[in-house]
C-alpha positions as protocol buffer text, in pm:
chain_id: "A"
residue {
  index: 1
  type: MET
  ca { x: 5346 y: 23004 z: 9239 }
}
residue {
  index: 2
  type: SER
  ca { x: 5539 y: 22855 z: 9531 }
}
residue {
  index: 3
  type: LEU
  ca { x: 5649 y: 22491 z: 9533 }
}
residue {
  index: 4
  type: ILE
  ca { x: 5435 y: 22430 z: 9842 }
}
residue {
  index: 5
  type: LEU
  ca { x: 5123 y: 22570 z: 9673 }
}
residue {
  index: 6
  type: THR
  ca { x: 5200 y: 22370 z: 9359 }
}
residue {
  index: 7
  type: ALA
  ca { x: 5229 y: 22052 z: 9565 }
}
residue {
  index: 8
  type: LEU
  ca { x: 4900 y: 22123 z: 9743 }
}
residue {
  index: 9
  type: LEU
  ca { x: 4723 y: 22180 z: 9412 }
}
residue {
  index: 10
  type: VAL
  ca { x: 4866 y: 21856 z: 9273 }
}
residue {
  index: 11
  type: LEU
  ca { x: 4745 y: 21665 z: 9578 }
}
residue {
  index: 12
  type: ARG
  ca { x: 4399 y: 21822 z: 9552 }
}
residue {
  index: 13
  type: THR
  ca { x: 4360 y: 21736 z: 9184 }
}
residue {
  index: 14
  type: THR
  ca { x: 4465 y: 21374 z: 9236 }
}
residue {
  index: 15
  type: ALA
  ca { x: 4277 y: 21309 z: 9561 }
}
residue {
  index: 16
  type: ALA
  ca { x: 3951 y: 21222 z: 9388 }
}
residue {
  index: 17
  type: THR
  ca { x: 4110 y: 20984 z: 9140 }
}
residue {
  index: 18
  type: ASP
  ca { x: 4226 y: 20629 z: 9185 }
}
residue {
  index: 19
  type: ALA
  ca { x: 4594 y: 20548 z: 9208 }
}
residue {
  index: 20
  type: GLY
  ca { x: 4631 y: 20439 z: 8845 }
}
residue {
  index: 21
  type: PRO
  ca { x: 4608 y: 20781 z: 8678 }
}
residue {
  index: 22
  type: ALA
  ca { x: 4798 y: 20941 z: 8967 }
}
residue {
  index: 23
  type: CYS
  ca { x: 5084 y: 20692 z: 8925 }
}
residue {
  index: 24
  type: GLU
  ca { x: 5091 y: 20753 z: 8551 }
}
residue {
  index: 25
  type: ARG
  ca { x: 5110 y: 21127 z: 8610 }
}
residue {
  index: 26
  type: ALA
  ca { x: 5386 y: 21091 z: 8869 }
}
residue {
  index: 27
  type: SER
  ca { x: 5585 y: 20860 z: 8641 }
}
residue {
  index: 28
  type: TYR
  ca { x: 5553 y: 21106 z: 8353 }
}
residue {
  index: 29
  type: LEU
  ca { x: 5669 y: 21399 z: 8565 }
}
residue {
  index: 30
  type: LEU
  ca { x: 5959 y: 21199 z: 8707 }
}
residue {
  index: 31
  type: CYS
  ca { x: 6081 y: 21098 z: 8361 }
}
residue {
  index: 32
  type: HIS
  ca { x: 6038 y: 21451 z: 8221 }
}
residue {
  index: 33
  type: GLN
  ca { x: 6164 y: 21656 z: 8514 }
}
residue {
  index: 34
  type: HIS
  ca { x: 6425 y: 21819 z: 8293 }
}
residue {
  index: 35
  type: LEU
  ca { x: 6147 y: 22025 z: 8137 }
}
residue {
  index: 36
  type: ASN
  ca { x: 6047 y: 22199 z: 8459 }
}
residue {
  index: 37
  type: GLN
  ca { x: 6237 y: 22238 z: 8786 }
}
residue {
  index: 38
  type: THR
  ca { x: 5919 y: 22195 z: 8992 }
}
residue {
  index: 39
  type: TRP
  ca { x: 5819 y: 21859 z: 8844 }
}
residue {
  index: 40
  type: PHE
  ca { x: 6024 y: 21649 z: 9082 }
}
residue {
  index: 41
  type: ASP
  ca { x: 5856 y: 21822 z: 9376 }
}
residue {
  index: 42
  type: SER
  ca { x: 5520 y: 21760 z: 9211 }
}
residue {
  index: 43
  type: THR
  ca { x: 5610 y: 21394 z: 9165 }
}
residue {
  index: 44
  type: ARG
  ca { x: 5699 y: 21370 z: 9531 }
}
residue {
  index: 45
  type: ALA
  ca { x: 5368 y: 21531 z: 9632 }
}
residue {
  index: 46
  type: ILE
  ca { x: 5160 y: 21303 z: 9409 }
}
residue {
  index: 47
  type: VAL
  ca { x: 5332 y: 20990 z: 9537 }
}
residue {
  index: 48
  type: ALA
  ca { x: 5292 y: 21106 z: 9897 }
}
residue {
  index: 49
  type: GLY
  ca { x: 4920 y: 21135 z: 9829 }
}
residue {
  index: 50
  type: ILE
  ca { x: 4907 y: 20784 z: 9684 }
}
residue {
  index: 51
  type: ARG
  ca { x: 5094 y: 20653 z: 9986 }
}
residue {
  index: 52
  type: GLN
  ca { x: 4844 y: 20818 z: 10219 }
}
residue {
  index: 53
  type: ARG
  ca { x: 4536 y: 20687 z: 10038 }
}
residue {
  index: 54
  type: GLU
  ca { x: 4666 y: 20346 z: 9924 }
}
residue {
  index: 55
  type: PRO
  ca { x: 4982 y: 20258 z: 10120 }
}
residue {
  index: 56
  type: GLY
  ca { x: 4992 y: 19910 z: 9968 }
}
residue {
  index: 57
  type: ASN
  ca { x: 4965 y: 20021 z: 9605 }
}
residue {
  index: 58
  type: GLU
  ca { x: 5252 y: 19851 z: 9422 }
}
residue {
  index: 59
  type: ALA
  ca { x: 5306 y: 20120 z: 9160 }
}
residue {
  index: 60
  type: GLY
  ca { x: 5304 y: 20380 z: 9435 }
}
residue {
  index: 61
  type: LEU
  ca { x: 5564 y: 20186 z: 9634 }
}
residue {
  index: 62
  type: CYS
  ca { x: 5786 y: 20159 z: 9326 }
}
residue {
  index: 63
  type: LEU
  ca { x: 5762 y: 20533 z: 9260 }
}
residue {
  index: 64
  type: TRP
  ca { x: 5825 y: 20617 z: 9625 }
}
residue {
  index: 65
  type: ALA
  ca { x: 6144 y: 20410 z: 9623 }
}
residue {
  index: 66
  type: ARG
  ca { x: 6261 y: 20585 z: 9306 }
}
residue {
  index: 67
  type: VAL
  ca { x: 6188 y: 20929 z: 9454 }
}
residue {
  index: 68
  type: MET
  ca { x: 6389 y: 20849 z: 9766 }
}
residue {
  index: 69
  type: LEU
  ca { x: 6676 y: 20715 z: 9558 }
}
residue {
  index: 70
  type: GLN
  ca { x: 6692 y: 21044 z: 9370 }
}
residue {
  index: 71
  type: LEU
  ca { x: 6678 y: 21238 z: 9696 }
}
residue {
  index: 72
  type: GLY
  ca { x: 6973 y: 21029 z: 9811 }
}
residue {
  index: 73
  type: ASP
  ca { x: 7164 y: 21090 z: 9490 }
}
residue {
  index: 74
  type: GLU
  ca { x: 7115 y: 21466 z: 9526 }
}
residue {
  index: 75
  type: ALA
  ca { x: 7180 y: 21488 z: 9901 }
}
residue {
  index: 76
  type: PRO
  ca { x: 7497 y: 21682 z: 9985 }
}
residue {
  index: 77
  type: GLY
  ca { x: 7641 y: 21465 z: 10261 }
}
residue {
  index: 78
  type: ARG
  ca { x: 7722 y: 21098 z: 10311 }
}
residue {
  index: 79
  type: GLU
  ca { x: 7494 y: 21044 z: 10609 }
}
residue {
  index: 80
  type: GLU
  ca { x: 7201 y: 21216 z: 10443 }
}
residue {
  index: 81
  type: LYS
  ca { x: 7254 y: 21009 z: 10130 }
}
residue {
  index: 82
  type: ARG
  ca { x: 7266 y: 20691 z: 10331 }
}
residue {
  index: 83
  type: SER
  ca { x: 6949 y: 20782 z: 10518 }
}
residue {
  index: 84
  type: TRP
  ca { x: 6753 y: 20823 z: 10195 }
}
residue {
  index: 85
  type: TYR
  ca { x: 6896 y: 20503 z: 10048 }
}
residue {
  index: 86
  type: VAL
  ca { x: 6800 y: 20307 z: 10359 }
}
residue {
  index: 87
  type: LYS
  ca { x: 6445 y: 20443 z: 10333 }
}
residue {
  index: 88
  type: ALA
  ca { x: 6433 y: 20352 z: 9964 }
}
residue {
  index: 89
  type: ARG
  ca { x: 6551 y: 20001 z: 10044 }
}
residue {
  index: 90
  type: ALA
  ca { x: 6282 y: 19963 z: 10312 }
}
residue {
  index: 91
  type: VAL
  ca { x: 6007 y: 20072 z: 10072 }
}
residue {
  index: 92
  type: ALA
  ca { x: 6135 y: 19841 z: 9799 }
}
residue {
  index: 93
  type: ASP
  ca { x: 6150 y: 19559 z: 10052 }
}
residue {
  index: 94
  type: THR
  ca { x: 5786 y: 19623 z: 10142 }
}
residue {
  index: 95
  type: LEU
  ca { x: 5700 y: 19583 z: 9775 }
}
residue {
  index: 96
  type: ARG
  ca { x: 5923 y: 19278 z: 9744 }
}
residue {
  index: 97
  type: ARG
  ca { x: 5755 y: 19106 z: 10039 }
}
residue {
  index: 98
  type: ARG
  ca { x: 5406 y: 19215 z: 9940 }
}
residue {
  index: 99
  type: ASN
  ca { x: 5440 y: 19067 z: 9593 }
}
residue {
  index: 100
  type: PRO
  ca { x: 5755 y: 18857 z: 9539 }
}
residue {
  index: 101
  type: LYS
  ca { x: 5661 y: 18826 z: 9171 }
}
residue {
  index: 102
  type: ASN
  ca { x: 5675 y: 19199 z: 9106 }
}
residue {
  index: 103
  type: PRO
  ca { x: 6019 y: 19260 z: 8950 }
}
residue {
  index: 104
  type: ASP
  ca { x: 6021 y: 19625 z: 9058 }
}
residue {
  index: 105
  type: GLY
  ca { x: 6056 y: 19531 z: 9424 }
}
residue {
  index: 106
  type: HIS
  ca { x: 6369 y: 19327 z: 9355 }
}
residue {
  index: 107
  type: MET
  ca { x: 6509 y: 19587 z: 9115 }
}
residue {
  index: 108
  type: TRP
  ca { x: 6484 y: 19887 z: 9344 }
}
residue {
  index: 109
  type: TRP
  ca { x: 6581 y: 19693 z: 9655 }
}
residue {
  index: 110
  type: ALA
  ca { x: 6905 y: 19587 z: 9487 }
}
residue {
  index: 111
  type: THR
  ca { x: 6965 y: 19938 z: 9354 }
}
residue {
  index: 112
  type: ALA
  ca { x: 6930 y: 20090 z: 9702 }
}
residue {
  index: 113
  type: GLN
  ca { x: 7138 y: 19813 z: 9858 }
}
residue {
  index: 114
  type: GLY
  ca { x: 7415 y: 19869 z: 9605 }
}
residue {
  index: 115
  type: LYS
  ca { x: 7422 y: 20243 z: 9676 }
}
residue {
  index: 116
  type: ILE
  ca { x: 7442 y: 20178 z: 10051 }
}
residue {
  index: 117
  type: GLY
  ca { x: 7724 y: 19934 z: 9986 }
}
residue {
  index: 118
  type: GLN
  ca { x: 7914 y: 20193 z: 9784 }
}
residue {
  index: 119
  type: LEU
  ca { x: 7886 y: 20446 z: 10066 }
}
residue {
  index: 120
  type: ASP
  ca { x: 7992 y: 20190 z: 10326 }
}
residue {
  index: 121
  type: GLY
  ca { x: 8276 y: 20061 z: 10111 }
}
residue {
  index: 122
  type: ILE
  ca { x: 8145 y: 19705 z: 10102 }
}
residue {
  index: 123
  type: VAL
  ca { x: 7991 y: 19690 z: 9756 }
}
residue {
  index: 124
  type: SER
  ca { x: 8286 y: 19479 z: 9646 }
}
residue {
  index: 125
  type: SER
  ca { x: 8248 y: 19227 z: 9927 }
}
residue {
  index: 126
  type: ALA
  ca { x: 8174 y: 18875 z: 9810 }
}
residue {
  index: 127
  type: GLY
  ca { x: 7855 y: 18860 z: 10016 }
}
residue {
  index: 128
  type: MET
  ca { x: 7705 y: 19177 z: 9875 }
}
residue {
  index: 129
  type: VAL
  ca { x: 7807 y: 19096 z: 9517 }
}
residue {
  index: 130
  type: GLY
  ca { x: 7631 y: 18761 z: 9539 }
}
residue {
  index: 131
  type: GLU
  ca { x: 7324 y: 18924 z: 9690 }
}
residue {
  index: 132
  type: LEU
  ca { x: 7301 y: 19187 z: 9418 }
}
residue {
  index: 133
  type: LYS
  ca { x: 7349 y: 18934 z: 9139 }
}
residue {
  index: 134
  type: GLN
  ca { x: 7078 y: 18715 z: 9286 }
}
residue {
  index: 135
  type: GLU
  ca { x: 6829 y: 19001 z: 9301 }
}
residue {
  index: 136
  type: TYR
  ca { x: 6899 y: 19127 z: 8948 }
}
residue {
  index: 137
  type: GLN
  ca { x: 6875 y: 18775 z: 8812 }
}
residue {
  index: 138
  type: ARG
  ca { x: 6545 y: 18735 z: 8995 }
}
residue {
  index: 139
  type: VAL
  ca { x: 6418 y: 19046 z: 8815 }
}
residue {
  index: 140
  type: LEU
  ca { x: 6506 y: 18888 z: 8482 }
}
residue {
  index: 141
  type: GLU
  ca { x: 6346 y: 18557 z: 8578 }
}
residue {
  index: 142
  type: LEU
  ca { x: 6024 y: 18751 z: 8632 }
}
residue {
  index: 143
  type: ASP
  ca { x: 6064 y: 18977 z: 8327 }
}
residue {
  index: 144
  type: SER
  ca { x: 6335 y: 18903 z: 8074 }
}
residue {
  index: 145
  type: SER
  ca { x: 6264 y: 19235 z: 7896 }
}
residue {
  index: 146
  type: TYR
  ca { x: 6360 y: 19444 z: 8202 }
}
residue {
  index: 147
  type: ALA
  ca { x: 6639 y: 19641 z: 8035 }
}
residue {
  index: 148
  type: LEU
  ca { x: 6748 y: 19816 z: 8353 }
}
residue {
  index: 149
  type: ALA
  ca { x: 6824 y: 19481 z: 8520 }
}
residue {
  index: 150
  type: TRP
  ca { x: 7042 y: 19376 z: 8226 }
}
residue {
  index: 151
  type: TYR
  ca { x: 7219 y: 19711 z: 8263 }
}
residue {
  index: 152
  type: ALA
  ca { x: 7268 y: 19665 z: 8637 }
}
residue {
  index: 153
  type: LEU
  ca { x: 7422 y: 19321 z: 8588 }
}
residue {
  index: 154
  type: GLY
  ca { x: 7640 y: 19447 z: 8305 }
}
residue {
  index: 155
  type: ARG
  ca { x: 7766 y: 19738 z: 8509 }
}
residue {
  index: 156
  type: LEU
  ca { x: 7831 y: 19513 z: 8808 }
}
residue {
  index: 157
  type: TYR
  ca { x: 8050 y: 19282 z: 8600 }
}
residue {
  index: 158
  type: ALA
  ca { x: 8222 y: 19582 z: 8441 }
}
residue {
  index: 159
  type: GLU
  ca { x: 8311 y: 19747 z: 8773 }
}
residue {
  index: 160
  type: LEU
  ca { x: 8407 y: 19446 z: 8983 }
}
residue {
  index: 161
  type: PRO
  ca { x: 8773 y: 19344 z: 9007 }
}
residue {
  index: 162
  type: SER
  ca { x: 8847 y: 19011 z: 8841 }
}
residue {
  index: 163
  type: LEU
  ca { x: 8908 y: 18847 z: 9179 }
}
residue {
  index: 164
  type: LEU
  ca { x: 8542 y: 18905 z: 9265 }
}
residue {
  index: 165
  type: GLY
  ca { x: 8408 y: 18794 z: 8929 }
}
residue {
  index: 166
  type: GLY
  ca { x: 8452 y: 19106 z: 8721 }
}
residue {
  index: 167
  type: ASN
  ca { x: 8439 y: 19016 z: 8354 }
}
residue {
  index: 168
  type: LEU
  ca { x: 8417 y: 19260 z: 8062 }
}
residue {
  index: 169
  type: ASN
  ca { x: 8305 y: 18987 z: 7823 }
}
residue {
  index: 170
  type: ARG
  ca { x: 8008 y: 18909 z: 8045 }
}
residue {
  index: 171
  type: ALA
  ca { x: 7940 y: 19280 z: 8099 }
}
residue {
  index: 172
  type: GLU
  ca { x: 7921 y: 19328 z: 7723 }
}
residue {
  index: 173
  type: GLU
  ca { x: 7688 y: 19030 z: 7687 }
}
residue {
  index: 174
  type: TYR
  ca { x: 7445 y: 19159 z: 7949 }
}
residue {
  index: 175
  type: LEU
  ca { x: 7448 y: 19514 z: 7815 }
}
residue {
  index: 176
  type: CYS
  ca { x: 7382 y: 19395 z: 7461 }
}
residue {
  index: 177
  type: ARG
  ca { x: 7086 y: 19197 z: 7591 }
}
residue {
  index: 178
  type: GLY
  ca { x: 6963 y: 19509 z: 7763 }
}
residue {
  index: 179
  type: LEU
  ca { x: 6980 y: 19704 z: 7438 }
}
residue {
  index: 180
  type: ALA
  ca { x: 6797 y: 19424 z: 7258 }
}
residue {
  index: 181
  type: ALA
  ca { x: 6522 y: 19455 z: 7519 }
}
residue {
  index: 182
  type: ASP
  ca { x: 6504 y: 19835 z: 7485 }
}
residue {
  index: 183
  type: PRO
  ca { x: 6721 y: 20016 z: 7227 }
}
residue {
  index: 184
  type: ASN
  ca { x: 6602 y: 20353 z: 7359 }
}
residue {
  index: 185
  type: TYR
  ca { x: 6728 y: 20307 z: 7715 }
}
residue {
  index: 186
  type: THR
  ca { x: 7028 y: 20533 z: 7677 }
}
residue {
  index: 187
  type: ILE
  ca { x: 7194 y: 20450 z: 8009 }
}
residue {
  index: 188
  type: VAL
  ca { x: 7243 y: 20095 z: 7878 }
}
residue {
  index: 189
  type: ARG
  ca { x: 7404 y: 20215 z: 7557 }
}
residue {
  index: 190
  type: LEU
  ca { x: 7630 y: 20454 z: 7749 }
}
residue {
  index: 191
  type: GLU
  ca { x: 7761 y: 20174 z: 7970 }
}
residue {
  index: 192
  type: LEU
  ca { x: 7820 y: 19953 z: 7665 }
}
residue {
  index: 193
  type: ALA
  ca { x: 8023 y: 20233 z: 7506 }
}
residue {
  index: 194
  type: ARG
  ca { x: 8231 y: 20253 z: 7824 }
}
residue {
  index: 195
  type: VAL
  ca { x: 8298 y: 19881 z: 7810 }
}
residue {
  index: 196
  type: TYR
  ca { x: 8406 y: 19908 z: 7446 }
}
residue {
  index: 197
  type: SER
  ca { x: 8633 y: 20200 z: 7539 }
}
residue {
  index: 198
  type: ARG
  ca { x: 8800 y: 19998 z: 7815 }
}
residue {
  index: 199
  type: ARG
  ca { x: 8854 y: 19714 z: 7569 }
}
residue {
  index: 200
  type: GLN
  ca { x: 9016 y: 19951 z: 7321 }
}
residue {
  index: 201
  type: ARG
  ca { x: 8734 y: 19894 z: 7069 }
}
residue {
  index: 202
  type: LYS
  ca { x: 8702 y: 20263 z: 6994 }
}
residue {
  index: 203
  type: ASP
  ca { x: 8509 y: 20235 z: 6669 }
}
residue {
  index: 204
  type: GLU
  ca { x: 8236 y: 20034 z: 6839 }
}
residue {
  index: 205
  type: GLY
  ca { x: 8236 y: 20276 z: 7131 }
}
residue {
  index: 206
  type: ARG
  ca { x: 8194 y: 20574 z: 6899 }
}
residue {
  index: 207
  type: ARG
  ca { x: 7915 y: 20392 z: 6714 }
}
residue {
  index: 208
  type: GLU
  ca { x: 7720 y: 20338 z: 7035 }
}
residue {
  index: 209
  type: LEU
  ca { x: 7770 y: 20696 z: 7147 }
}
residue {
  index: 210
  type: GLN
  ca { x: 7650 y: 20835 z: 6815 }
}
residue {
  index: 211
  type: ALA
  ca { x: 7346 y: 20609 z: 6835 }
}
residue {
  index: 212
  type: LEU
  ca { x: 7281 y: 20734 z: 7189 }
}
residue {
  index: 213
  type: LEU
  ca { x: 7300 y: 21098 z: 7082 }
}
residue {
  index: 214
  type: ALA
  ca { x: 7064 y: 21029 z: 6794 }
}
residue {
  index: 215
  type: THR
  ca { x: 6800 y: 20865 z: 7014 }
}
residue {
  index: 216
  type: GLY
  ca { x: 6472 y: 21036 z: 6928 }
}
residue {
  index: 217
  type: GLN
  ca { x: 6249 y: 20889 z: 7197 }
}
residue {
  index: 218
  type: PRO
  ca { x: 6460 y: 20793 z: 7499 }
}
residue {
  index: 219
  type: THR
  ca { x: 6291 y: 20567 z: 7751 }
}
residue {
  index: 220
  type: ASN
  ca { x: 6382 y: 20807 z: 8031 }
}
residue {
  index: 221
  type: PRO
  ca { x: 6404 y: 21154 z: 7873 }
}
residue {
  index: 222
  type: ALA
  ca { x: 6521 y: 21331 z: 8192 }
}
residue {
  index: 223
  type: GLU
  ca { x: 6800 y: 21080 z: 8245 }
}
residue {
  index: 224
  type: PHE
  ca { x: 6899 y: 21116 z: 7879 }
}
residue {
  index: 225
  type: VAL
  ca { x: 6913 y: 21496 z: 7885 }
}
residue {
  index: 226
  type: LEU
  ca { x: 7058 y: 21552 z: 8231 }
}
residue {
  index: 227
  type: ASP
  ca { x: 7303 y: 21262 z: 8257 }
}
residue {
  index: 228
  type: ASP
  ca { x: 7349 y: 21032 z: 7959 }
}
residue {
  index: 229
  type: ARG
  ca { x: 7390 y: 21285 z: 7679 }
}
residue {
  index: 230
  type: PRO
  ca { x: 7650 y: 21500 z: 7863 }
}
residue {
  index: 231
  type: ALA
  ca { x: 7843 y: 21187 z: 7962 }
}
residue {
  index: 232
  type: ALA
  ca { x: 7825 y: 21056 z: 7604 }
}
residue {
  index: 233
  type: LEU
  ca { x: 7958 y: 21383 z: 7464 }
}
residue {
  index: 234
  type: GLN
  ca { x: 8250 y: 21375 z: 7705 }
}
residue {
  index: 235
  type: LEU
  ca { x: 8334 y: 21012 z: 7629 }
}
residue {
  index: 236
  type: LEU
  ca { x: 8299 y: 21065 z: 7256 }
}
residue {
  index: 237
  type: LYS
  ca { x: 8546 y: 21351 z: 7273 }
}
residue {
  index: 238
  type: SER
  ca { x: 8794 y: 21131 z: 7456 }
}
residue {
  index: 239
  type: LEU
  ca { x: 8755 y: 20869 z: 7182 }
}
residue {
  index: 240
  type: GLY
  ca { x: 8826 y: 21123 z: 6911 }
}
residue {
  index: 241
  type: GLY
  ca { x: 8473 y: 21133 z: 6776 }
}
residue {
  index: 242
  type: ARG
  ca { x: 8262 y: 21428 z: 6669 }
}
residue {
  index: 243
  type: ALA
  ca { x: 7910 y: 21467 z: 6800 }
}
residue {
  index: 244
  type: ARG
  ca { x: 7608 y: 21493 z: 6572 }
}
residue {
  index: 245
  type: LEU
  ca { x: 7353 y: 21649 z: 6805 }
}
residue {
  index: 246
  type: THR
  ca { x: 6981 y: 21627 z: 6737 }
}
residue {
  index: 247
  type: GLY
  ca { x: 6877 y: 21906 z: 6975 }
}
residue {
  index: 248
  type: PRO
  ca { x: 6992 y: 22143 z: 7249 }
}
residue {
  index: 249
  type: VAL
  ca { x: 7133 y: 22016 z: 7577 }
}
residue {
  index: 250
  type: ARG
  ca { x: 6895 y: 22114 z: 7855 }
}
residue {
  index: 251
  type: LYS
  ca { x: 7009 y: 22177 z: 8210 }
}
residue {
  index: 252
  type: ARG
  ca { x: 6829 y: 22180 z: 8542 }
}
């Protein structure tokens, strides 16, 4: 069955339902896209249908921003990447303005803005750093259990030069708080292991990587299989550790 036909069938089956079940289905497919190469296209089709029927639906806006961010990540050229990131930022901003108390709007706006800044070479400017910190902190004011915001702040402090506020101690603090909020969010544990590695705390880095590889129910399974587990295996090897895998490594 062609991808186009699959998308049309997905749209037809979700057209008669309200946005809630459709958003749940799209979220599931997005987080399990490693299981089937067509599931990202199906996610995109479902979310497009939600956008057409209920353009102001907050969950639909959040998913649409995430889809466009992934399209940007996978785009081959700089200008194409930037175009998708700008679109993602605009959608997230719509959500942010529609409901300033929805943490997702702030989270995905800052994520898109940071990616645009990286492409433009201004992510390390004082103005953008302050803007990103403010948005991530706003997410946590609205929802202190938002593990991805703790991760984003931790990574920001880990990557910034010291002259712009980079601080590995603070990065570690934020990442540990992210793990406390969600121990199964493997991208948080991976970044913490990187911080430990940079601080020459290899035993702690290996411990976090082994825990990551042993995660039975990752919060984002696709991210775990496609990105976090391969990166963890590579870092563990560099730290002189031996992997104890719990299952096969899947590829797209």
